[in-house]
KOLTIZA-467939 format. One record per residue (C-alpha): residue in three letters; residue number from 1; y, z, x. Coordinates in steps of 0.1 Angstrom, whole numbers. Layout:
SITE/r/k/c2/c3/c1
SITE/ALA/NUM/Y/Z/X .
...
END
This chain:
SITE/r/k/c2/c3/c1
SITE/MET/1/1484/-46/88 .
SITE/LYS/2/1490/-12/73 .
SITE/LYS/3/1528/-16/75 .
SITE/PHE/4/1524/-50/57 .
SITE/ILE/5/1504/-34/29 .
SITE/ALA/6/1529/-5/26 .
SITE/TYR/7/1558/-29/25 .
SITE/THR/8/1541/-50/-1 .
SITE/SER/9/1535/-20/-23 .
SITE/ILE/10/1572/-9/-21 .
SITE/LEU/11/1583/-44/-29 .
SITE/ALA/12/1561/-46/-59 .
SITE/LEU/13/1574/-12/-72 .
SITE/LEU/14/1610/-25/-68 .
SITE/ILE/15/1602/-57/-86 .
SITE/GLY/16/1586/-37/-114 .
SITE/CYS/17/1618/-18/-120 .
SITE/GLY/18/1637/-50/-128 .
SITE/LYS/19/1644/-66/-161 .
SITE/SER/20/1615/-76/-183 .
SITE/SER/21/1613/-92/-217 .
SITE/ASP/22/1582/-72/-228 .
SITE/LYS/23/1603/-40/-236 .
SITE/GLY/24/1576/-20/-218 .
SITE/GLU/25/1549/-30/-243 .
SITE/LEU/26/1515/-43/-236 .
SITE/VAL/27/1519/-80/-246 .
SITE/GLY/28/1496/-97/-221 .
SITE/ILE/29/1504/-125/-197 .
SITE/ASN/30/1521/-155/-214 .
SITE/GLY/31/1500/-183/-200 .
SITE/GLY/32/1507/-207/-228 .
SITE/LYS/33/1483/-218/-255 .
SITE/TRP/34/1450/-235/-246 .
SITE/HIS/35/1444/-269/-262 .
SITE/PRO/36/1410/-282/-254 .
SITE/GLU/37/1409/-318/-244 .
SITE/LYS/38/1379/-339/-254 .
SITE/PRO/39/1367/-358/-224 .
SITE/TYR/40/1367/-396/-227 .
SITE/GLY/41/1335/-410/-241 .
SITE/MET/42/1321/-376/-251 .
SITE/ALA/43/1312/-361/-285 .
SITE/LEU/44/1317/-324/-294 .
SITE/ILE/45/1283/-308/-301 .
SITE/PRO/46/1290/-277/-323 .
SITE/GLY/47/1269/-248/-311 .
SITE/GLY/48/1243/-232/-334 .
SITE/SER/49/1207/-223/-338 .
SITE/PHE/50/1177/-246/-344 .
SITE/ILE/51/1140/-246/-343 .
SITE/MET/52/1130/-259/-309 .
SITE/GLY/53/1096/-274/-303 .
SITE/LYS/54/1069/-294/-322 .
SITE/SER/55/1072/-292/-359 .
SITE/ASP/56/1043/-317/-364 .
SITE/ASP/57/1008/-318/-349 .
SITE/ASP/58/1008/-322/-311 .
SITE/LEU/59/989/-355/-310 .
SITE/ALA/60/987/-354/-272 .
SITE/ASN/61/974/-318/-273 .
SITE/VAL/62/997/-308/-245 .
SITE/GLU/63/1007/-276/-262 .
SITE/ASP/64/1038/-271/-241 .
SITE/ALA/65/1063/-270/-270 .
SITE/PRO/66/1055/-243/-296 .
SITE/THR/67/1082/-237/-322 .
SITE/LYS/68/1109/-212/-313 .
SITE/THR/69/1142/-205/-329 .
SITE/VAL/70/1170/-206/-303 .
SITE/THR/71/1208/-207/-302 .
SITE/VAL/72/1230/-228/-279 .
SITE/ARG/73/1268/-227/-274 .
SITE/SER/74/1292/-255/-281 .
SITE/PHE/75/1296/-283/-255 .
SITE/TYR/76/1306/-319/-251 .
SITE/MET/77/1280/-346/-244 .
SITE/ASP/78/1283/-382/-233 .
SITE/GLU/79/1279/-405/-264 .
SITE/THR/80/1258/-429/-243 .
SITE/GLU/81/1237/-428/-212 .
SITE/ILE/82/1257/-432/-180 .
SITE/THR/83/1260/-469/-175 .
SITE/ASN/84/1258/-491/-144 .
SITE/SER/85/1296/-497/-146 .
SITE/GLU/86/1303/-459/-147 .
SITE/TYR/87/1279/-452/-119 .
SITE/ARG/88/1294/-480/-98 .
SITE/GLN/89/1327/-462/-101 .
SITE/PHE/90/1311/-433/-83 .
SITE/VAL/91/1295/-456/-57 .
SITE/GLU/92/1328/-474/-51 .
SITE/TRP/93/1347/-441/-47 .
SITE/VAL/94/1322/-429/-21 .
SITE/LYS/95/1324/-462/-3 .
SITE/ASP/96/1362/-462/-2 .
SITE/SER/97/1363/-426/9 .
SITE/THR/98/1337/-432/36 .
SITE/MET/99/1358/-461/49 .
SITE/ARG/100/1390/-440/49 .
SITE/VAL/101/1374/-412/67 .
SITE/ARG/102/1360/-435/94 .
SITE/LEU/103/1394/-452/98 .
SITE/ALA/104/1412/-418/100 .
SITE/ILE/105/1387/-406/127 .
SITE/MET/106/1392/-439/147 .
SITE/ALA/107/1429/-435/145 .
SITE/ASP/108/1426/-399/156 .
SITE/MET/109/1404/-409/186 .
SITE/SER/110/1429/-437/195 .
SITE/GLY/111/1458/-412/194 .
SITE/GLN/112/1476/-431/166 .
SITE/THR/113/1497/-415/140 .
SITE/ALA/114/1508/-429/106 .
SITE/ASP/115/1539/-450/104 .
SITE/PRO/116/1566/-433/81 .
SITE/GLY/117/1561/-461/56 .
SITE/ALA/118/1524/-453/52 .
SITE/ALA/119/1532/-421/33 .
SITE/LYS/120/1548/-444/7 .
SITE/GLY/121/1519/-468/6 .
SITE/LYS/122/1534/-495/29 .
SITE/ASN/123/1510/-511/54 .
SITE/SER/124/1527/-516/88 .
SITE/GLY/125/1497/-535/103 .
SITE/SER/126/1477/-510/124 .
SITE/ILE/127/1449/-486/119 .
SITE/GLY/128/1475/-458/123 .
SITE/ASP/129/1483/-464/86 .
SITE/PHE/130/1451/-447/78 .
SITE/ALA/131/1455/-417/101 .
SITE/PHE/132/1450/-382/87 .
SITE/ASN/133/1481/-370/68 .
SITE/ASP/134/1483/-341/91 .
SITE/SER/135/1484/-363/123 .
SITE/ASP/136/1521/-354/127 .
SITE/PRO/137/1524/-316/126 .
SITE/GLU/138/1562/-318/126 .
SITE/LYS/139/1561/-333/90 .
SITE/MET/140/1539/-306/75 .
SITE/THR/141/1549/-279/51 .
SITE/ALA/142/1546/-243/64 .
SITE/TYR/143/1514/-238/44 .
SITE/ASP/144/1498/-270/55 .
SITE/LYS/145/1506/-263/92 .
SITE/TYR/146/1491/-228/89 .
SITE/MET/147/1459/-242/74 .
SITE/TYR/148/1458/-269/100 .
SITE/ASP/149/1463/-245/129 .
SITE/ASN/150/1437/-220/116 .
SITE/TYR/151/1411/-241/99 .
SITE/TYR/152/1414/-279/98 .
SITE/SER/153/1421/-284/135 .
SITE/VAL/154/1387/-268/144 .
SITE/GLY/155/1367/-280/114 .
SITE/THR/156/1333/-265/107 .
SITE/ALA/157/1300/-264/127 .
SITE/ASP/158/1287/-295/109 .
SITE/ASP/159/1320/-314/103 .
SITE/PRO/160/1348/-312/129 .
SITE/TYR/161/1371/-330/104 .
SITE/ALA/162/1365/-308/74 .
SITE/GLY/163/1395/-302/52 .
SITE/ARG/164/1418/-328/68 .
SITE/LYS/165/1437/-349/43 .
SITE/LEU/166/1433/-386/40 .
SITE/ASN/167/1461/-410/33 .
SITE/LYS/168/1450/-427/0 .
SITE/LYS/169/1483/-444/-7 .
SITE/VAL/170/1477/-473/16 .
SITE/LYS/171/1453/-499/2 .
SITE/LEU/172/1422/-508/21 .
SITE/ILE/173/1421/-543/35 .
SITE/LYS/174/1389/-560/25 .
SITE/ASP/175/1397/-596/36 .
SITE/THR/176/1385/-600/72 .
SITE/LYS/177/1413/-625/78 .
SITE/LEU/178/1438/-598/72 .
SITE/TYR/179/1423/-570/94 .
SITE/PRO/180/1453/-555/113 .
SITE/ASP/181/1437/-547/147 .
SITE/ALA/182/1404/-545/166 .
SITE/GLU/183/1399/-508/158 .
SITE/TYR/184/1402/-515/121 .
SITE/ALA/185/1377/-544/124 .
SITE/GLU/186/1352/-522/143 .
SITE/VAL/187/1353/-495/116 .
SITE/MET/188/1348/-520/88 .
SITE/ASP/189/1320/-538/106 .
SITE/SER/190/1302/-504/110 .
SITE/MET/191/1299/-502/72 .
SITE/TYR/192/1278/-534/69 .
SITE/LEU/193/1243/-543/79 .
SITE/PRO/194/1239/-560/113 .
SITE/ILE/195/1241/-598/114 .
SITE/GLU/196/1203/-600/121 .
SITE/GLU/197/1196/-582/88 .
SITE/SER/198/1218/-605/67 .
SITE/TYR/199/1209/-639/53 .
SITE/ASN/200/1225/-668/34 .
SITE/GLY/201/1257/-660/51 .
SITE/LEU/202/1262/-628/31 .
SITE/ARG/203/1273/-595/46 .
SITE/THR/204/1259/-566/28 .
SITE/ILE/205/1271/-530/27 .
SITE/ASP/206/1247/-506/44 .
SITE/VAL/207/1240/-483/14 .
SITE/ASN/208/1226/-457/37 .
SITE/LYS/209/1262/-450/48 .
SITE/LEU/210/1272/-441/13 .
SITE/LYS/211/1267/-403/12 .
SITE/PHE/212/1285/-378/-10 .
SITE/ARG/213/1289/-342/2 .
SITE/TYR/214/1298/-314/-22 .
SITE/SER/215/1294/-276/-24 .
SITE/TRP/216/1283/-254/-52 .
SITE/MET/217/1277/-217/-57 .
SITE/ASP/218/1243/-204/-68 .
SITE/ILE/219/1256/-179/-93 .
SITE/GLN/220/1221/-170/-105 .
SITE/ALA/221/1210/-159/-71 .
SITE/ALA/222/1244/-141/-64 .
SITE/ALA/223/1241/-122/-97 .
SITE/LYS/224/1206/-110/-90 .
SITE/ALA/225/1211/-102/-53 .
SITE/LYS/226/1217/-66/-44 .
SITE/VAL/227/1234/-74/-11 .
SITE/GLY/228/1250/-105/4 .
SITE/ARG/229/1284/-120/9 .
SITE/ARG/230/1299/-147/-13 .
SITE/LYS/231/1294/-173/14 .
SITE/ASP/232/1257/-166/15 .
SITE/PHE/233/1253/-182/-20 .
SITE/ILE/234/1275/-213/-14 .
SITE/LYS/235/1253/-243/-9 .
SITE/THR/236/1263/-277/6 .
SITE/GLU/237/1246/-309/-4 .
SITE/GLU/238/1248/-343/11 .
SITE/VAL/239/1233/-370/-11 .
SITE/ASN/240/1228/-408/-6 .
SITE/VAL/241/1244/-421/-38 .
SITE/TYR/242/1232/-457/-41 .
SITE/PRO/243/1204/-460/-67 .
SITE/ASP/244/1170/-472/-57 .
SITE/THR/245/1169/-508/-70 .
SITE/THR/246/1134/-513/-57 .
SITE/VAL/247/1120/-492/-86 .
SITE/TRP/248/1118/-524/-107 .
SITE/ILE/249/1091/-536/-83 .
SITE/LYS/250/1074/-503/-72 .
SITE/ASP/251/1069/-491/-108 .
SITE/PHE/252/1049/-521/-118 .
SITE/ALA/253/1021/-535/-97 .
SITE/TYR/254/1012/-572/-101 .
SITE/SER/255/1044/-578/-121 .
SITE/TYR/256/1074/-601/-115 .
SITE/ASN/257/1105/-580/-118 .
SITE/GLU/258/1125/-593/-89 .
SITE/PRO/259/1154/-605/-110 .
SITE/MET/260/1160/-569/-122 .
SITE/HIS/261/1158/-557/-86 .
SITE/ASN/262/1183/-583/-75 .
SITE/ASP/263/1209/-581/-103 .
SITE/TYR/264/1205/-551/-126 .
SITE/PHE/265/1228/-526/-109 .
SITE/TRP/266/1256/-546/-94 .
SITE/HIS/267/1260/-576/-117 .
SITE/LYS/268/1287/-573/-144 .
SITE/ALA/269/1262/-588/-169 .
SITE/TYR/270/1245/-554/-169 .
SITE/GLY/271/1276/-533/-166 .
SITE/ASP/272/1271/-516/-200 .
SITE/TYR/273/1234/-510/-195 .
SITE/PRO/274/1221/-475/-185 .
SITE/VAL/275/1219/-469/-148 .
SITE/VAL/276/1183/-464/-135 .
SITE/GLY/277/1167/-457/-101 .
SITE/VAL/278/1187/-425/-99 .
SITE/LYS/279/1171/-393/-87 .
SITE/TRP/280/1178/-359/-102 .
SITE/THR/281/1197/-350/-70 .
SITE/GLN/282/1219/-381/-74 .
SITE/ALA/283/1226/-373/-111 .
SITE/LYS/284/1237/-338/-100 .
SITE/ALA/285/1259/-353/-73 .
SITE/PHE/286/1275/-376/-99 .
SITE/CYS/287/1283/-346/-121 .
SITE/ALA/288/1300/-329/-91 .
SITE/TRP/289/1320/-361/-83 .
SITE/ARG/290/1331/-365/-119 .
SITE/THR/291/1345/-330/-119 .
SITE/LEU/292/1362/-336/-86 .
SITE/ASN/293/1377/-369/-97 .
SITE/LYS/294/1392/-355/-129 .
SITE/ASN/295/1405/-323/-113 .
SITE/SER/296/1421/-344/-85 .
SITE/TYR/297/1440/-363/-112 .
SITE/VAL/298/1450/-331/-130 .
SITE/LYS/299/1464/-316/-98 .
SITE/SER/300/1484/-347/-88 .
SITE/LYS/301/1497/-358/-122 .
SITE/LYS/302/1497/-328/-146 .
SITE/LYS/303/1514/-300/-128 .
SITE/GLY/304/1507/-266/-143 .
SITE/GLN/305/1477/-277/-164 .
SITE/ASP/306/1445/-258/-160 .
SITE/LEU/307/1417/-275/-141 .
SITE/ILE/308/1387/-287/-162 .
SITE/ASN/309/1354/-269/-160 .
SITE/SER/310/1324/-287/-145 .
SITE/PHE/311/1305/-316/-158 .
SITE/ARG/312/1267/-310/-155 .
SITE/LEU/313/1233/-321/-167 .
SITE/PRO/314/1223/-307/-201 .
SITE/THR/315/1197/-280/-203 .
SITE/GLU/316/1165/-289/-221 .
SITE/ALA/317/1175/-269/-252 .
SITE/GLU/318/1209/-285/-253 .
SITE/TRP/319/1194/-320/-251 .
SITE/GLU/320/1169/-313/-279 .
SITE/TYR/321/1196/-297/-301 .
SITE/SER/322/1219/-327/-295 .
SITE/ALA/323/1191/-353/-301 .
SITE/ARG/324/1183/-337/-335 .
SITE/GLY/325/1219/-345/-346 .
SITE/GLY/326/1220/-316/-371 .
SITE/LEU/327/1186/-324/-387 .
SITE/GLU/328/1162/-295/-389 .
SITE/SER/329/1126/-301/-378 .
SITE/ALA/330/1129/-339/-377 .
SITE/THR/331/1105/-360/-357 .
SITE/TYR/332/1132/-384/-344 .
SITE/PRO/333/1170/-384/-340 .
SITE/TRP/334/1172/-405/-372 .
SITE/GLY/335/1148/-381/-391 .
SITE/GLY/336/1113/-394/-393 .
SITE/PRO/337/1085/-398/-392 .
SITE/TYR/338/1088/-436/-389 .
SITE/THR/339/1102/-458/-361 .
SITE/LYS/340/1113/-485/-386 .
SITE/ASN/341/1140/-485/-412 .
SITE/ASP/342/1135/-497/-448 .
SITE/ARG/343/1142/-533/-438 .
SITE/GLY/344/1114/-532/-412 .
SITE/CYS/345/1137/-531/-382 .
SITE/PHE/346/1129/-508/-352 .
SITE/LEU/347/1153/-479/-347 .
SITE/ALA/348/1150/-476/-310 .
SITE/ASN/349/1140/-494/-278 .
SITE/PHE/350/1105/-485/-268 .
SITE/LYS/351/1070/-501/-265 .
SITE/PRO/352/1058/-506/-301 .
SITE/ASN/353/1025/-523/-294 .
SITE/ARG/354/1000/-526/-266 .
SITE/GLY/355/1014/-551/-241 .
SITE/ASP/356/1042/-561/-265 .
SITE/TYR/357/1076/-548/-252 .
SITE/ALA/358/1096/-574/-272 .
SITE/ALA/359/1086/-564/-307 .
SITE/ASP/360/1118/-543/-309 .
SITE/GLU/361/1139/-572/-297 .
SITE/ALA/362/1142/-558/-262 .
SITE/LEU/363/1122/-565/-230 .
SITE/TYR/364/1137/-539/-206 .
SITE/THR/365/1167/-517/-213 .
SITE/VAL/366/1194/-525/-239 .
SITE/GLU/367/1232/-518/-238 .
SITE/ALA/368/1238/-480/-238 .
SITE/LYS/369/1257/-483/-272 .
SITE/SER/370/1229/-500/-291 .
SITE/TYR/371/1211/-491/-324 .
SITE/GLU/372/1227/-465/-348 .
SITE/PRO/373/1240/-432/-334 .
SITE/ASN/374/1226/-399/-347 .
SITE/GLY/375/1244/-372/-366 .
SITE/TYR/376/1265/-362/-336 .
SITE/ASN/377/1274/-398/-328 .
SITE/LEU/378/1251/-400/-298 .
SITE/TYR/379/1234/-433/-290 .
SITE/ASN/380/1198/-438/-278 .
SITE/MET/381/1187/-402/-278 .
SITE/ALA/382/1153/-418/-283 .
SITE/GLY/383/1141/-447/-262 .
SITE/ASN/384/1160/-470/-238 .
SITE/VAL/385/1158/-447/-208 .
SITE/SER/386/1143/-412/-204 .
SITE/GLU/387/1170/-387/-194 .
SITE/TRP/388/1171/-360/-167 .
SITE/THR/389/1179/-325/-178 .
SITE/ASP/390/1190/-295/-156 .
SITE/SER/391/1158/-276/-165 .
SITE/SER/392/1127/-271/-144 .
SITE/TYR/393/1094/-280/-161 .
SITE/ASP/394/1070/-251/-169 .
SITE/PRO/395/1044/-258/-196 .
SITE/ASN/396/1047/-221/-207 .
SITE/ALA/397/1085/-220/-206 .
SITE/TYR/398/1089/-215/-244 .
SITE/GLU/399/1069/-183/-242 .
SITE/TYR/400/1094/-165/-220 .
SITE/VAL/401/1128/-182/-221 .
SITE/SER/402/1157/-164/-238 .
SITE/SER/403/1165/-173/-274 .
SITE/MET/404/1202/-176/-263 .
SITE/ASN/405/1210/-208/-243 .
SITE/PRO/406/1174/-210/-230 .
SITE/ASN/407/1168/-226/-196 .
SITE/VAL/408/1145/-225/-167 .
SITE/GLN/409/1164/-230/-135 .
SITE/ASP/410/1139/-227/-106 .
SITE/GLY/411/1150/-241/-73 .
SITE/SER/412/1115/-240/-59 .
SITE/ASN/413/1101/-260/-88 .
SITE/LYS/414/1107/-297/-81 .
SITE/ARG/415/1094/-308/-115 .
SITE/LYS/416/1124/-315/-137 .
SITE/VAL/417/1123/-320/-174 .
SITE/LEU/418/1127/-355/-188 .
SITE/ARG/419/1136/-361/-225 .
SITE/GLY/420/1139/-390/-249 .
SITE/GLY/421/1113/-415/-238 .
SITE/SER/422/1121/-450/-226 .
SITE/TRP/423/1118/-487/-231 .
SITE/LYS/424/1083/-487/-216 .
SITE/ASP/425/1070/-457/-235 .
SITE/VAL/426/1050/-454/-268 .
SITE/ALA/427/1066/-437/-298 .
SITE/TYR/428/1052/-402/-290 .
SITE/PHE/429/1076/-399/-261 .
SITE/LEU/430/1105/-407/-283 .
SITE/GLN/431/1100/-376/-305 .
SITE/VAL/432/1129/-351/-300 .
SITE/SER/433/1104/-323/-292 .
SITE/THR/434/1083/-342/-266 .
SITE/ARG/435/1086/-328/-231 .
SITE/ASP/436/1079/-348/-200 .
SITE/TYR/437/1088/-343/-163 .
SITE/GLU/438/1094/-361/-131 .
SITE/TYR/439/1099/-349/-95 .
SITE/ALA/440/1136/-343/-85 .
SITE/ASP/441/1133/-367/-55 .
SITE/SER/442/1118/-395/-76 .
SITE/ALA/443/1136/-425/-90 .
SITE/ARG/444/1122/-447/-118 .
SITE/SER/445/1132/-479/-135 .
SITE/TYR/446/1130/-461/-169 .
SITE/VAL/447/1149/-429/-161 .
SITE/GLY/448/1187/-424/-164 .
SITE/PHE/449/1209/-395/-175 .
SITE/ARG/450/1240/-384/-194 .
SITE/THR/451/1263/-354/-187 .
SITE/VAL/452/1277/-325/-206 .
SITE/GLN/453/1307/-302/-203 .
SITE/ASP/454/1310/-267/-217 .
SITE/TYR/455/1334/-264/-246 .
SITE/MET/456/1362/-239/-242 .
SITE/GLY/457/1383/-230/-272 .
SITE/VAL/458/1380/-217/-307 .
SITE/GLN/459/1343/-212/-312 .
SITE/THR/460/1327/-237/-335 .
SITE/THR/461/1292/-238/-349 .
SITE/GLY/462/1272/-265/-365 .
SITE/ASN/463/1253/-244/-390 .
SITE/GLY/464/1279/-218/-400 .
SITE/LYS/465/1291/-214/-436 .
SITE/LYS/466/1315/-241/-448 .
SITE/LYS/467/1348/-227/-459 .
END
């Protein structure tokens, strides 16, 4: 090893003596100019300072949101709540990936390798088409073979197939009449509920099989720790991604909401409506998948382009700053203090009167892009569905959080902040300063979420001086 290091040092010295275009001056690394790309469906929220908290009387006398001037950095935010259609993209990705993993494992156990045409997306008619891409070591690059021999072939303690690459070029065969062989049929059958649990001749996917695994690094803990290796702070999560559709029944006793339970998530009629029944942990998993999905595209299609930074849930301060839309000390995203416009029309989807959910022309949720957007072009920042934030709820948080990008991130505190109010709430919960919470492992028929992404580029502020 010492000889290798010495040889590397000499080689670096020799290379340094070669020709260079910097003329020996300190010019920095020419990595190209950075051009920030606005994510699809998001709005740029220019950073700045604002007065966070209750500017009016706290009618509920909760006293958990005293006024505090804080500053947040620039970021992108989804213009709408995440819709059923968008969340279904996540569920379908997990379903297809799960099927491909199971098919690859079955092919591996059967000793089958991929046909040469499988690498080009051609189906030869056997489960071998879905074998791991590394099933034939002779066709690997030197690097892939090294990684396979030293890591992927042994896997990890909890996943013996960790790191092995799937063949995603061959299309999955969904039609039972076209299944290529018995092994393929066995794998696909394992993804569905047993016959005795099906009815009306319908085979239903076993949603308990749809799990998404991802890793993240607890930077807060790593930064504060005095000792510890990097791996000590890398956490692995495995989350069941399918939303809990039974919330439409469980949330309301002695109430007929079976149609929403049966159709709301999967039927295309509700595709543009906000997804509900999603736990905080599932919302976090969605953010990790969205980042992975985009970066996979960048790596495969845009060679040399920098990977994007992570999508995530907004902090409580970011959410309130965005909801205000540039208005200082307003009660609602549209200003305030009224919930109707000058023509007597309601400005959001909520519960205007006792027992009367329809007065605002909506019974349950409405399409995510409904009513007028606020000053940052964000829809339904009040009403429709309450939204998860990344912040842990502490009634005294405003007394001690930083005035720069304030946030309470406490892994031991399972109460997570909700903002915005929902279709079943009274107007008080629609106020931009009202704080609410729910437990991270809870799902509700009136709770959804939207995501944010940090803005990287020339700094922009929303309340700086205009030039």
